[in-house]
C-alpha positions in Angstrom: -28.8 -69.6 -18.5 -26.5 -72.6 -18.3 -23.5 -70.4 -17.8 -25.3 -68.4 -15.1 -26.2 -71.6 -13.2 -22.5 -72.7 -13.4 -21.5 -69.4 -11.9 -24.0 -69.8 -9.1 -22.8 -73.3 -8.3 -19.1 -72.2 -8.2 -19.9 -69.2 -6.0 -21.9 -71.3 -3.6 -19.1 -73.8 -3.3 -16.7 -70.9 -2.5 -19.2 -69.6 0.1 -19.7 -73.0 1.7 -15.9 -73.6 2.0 -15.3 -70.2 3.6 -18.3 -70.4 5.8 -17.2 -73.8 7.1 -13.7 -72.5 7.8 -15.2 -69.6 9.8 -17.5 -71.8 11.8 -15.2 -74.7 12.4 -11.8 -72.9 12.9 -12.8 -69.4 13.7 -11.0 -68.1 10.6 -11.9 -64.4 10.4 -10.5 -63.9 6.9 -12.7 -66.8 5.7 -15.7 -65.1 7.2 -15.0 -62.0 5.3 -14.7 -64.0 2.1 -18.0 -65.8 2.9 -19.8 -62.5 3.4 -18.5 -61.2 0.1 -19.6 -64.5 -1.6 -23.0 -64.1 -0.1 -23.4 -60.7 -1.7 -22.2 -62.0 -5.1 -24.6 -64.9 -4.8 -27.4 -62.5 -4.1 -26.7 -60.7 -7.4 -26.4 -63.9 -9.3 -29.6 -65.3 -7.9 -31.5 -62.1 -8.8 -30.1 -62.4 -12.3 -31.2 -66.0 -12.5 -34.7 -65.0 -11.4 -34.9 -62.4 -14.1 -33.6 -64.8 -16.8 -35.9 -67.5 -15.6 -38.9 -65.3 -15.8 -38.0 -64.3 -19.4 -37.5 -67.9 -20.4 -40.9 -68.9 -19.0 -42.6 -66.2 -21.1 -41.4 -67.8 -24.3 
């Protein structure tokens, strides 16, 4: 679970950086990267939820 949380944090940092570039400078490529990161984050967060529920059952 620790490894998963680290992946989530890293992906969120990448998302935040690219989203800021899109908003502040109108960087279209950064917007594309931010959207991809958001999809990856969604998958990681779903995985976290699954693992967290399993850990709570123990």
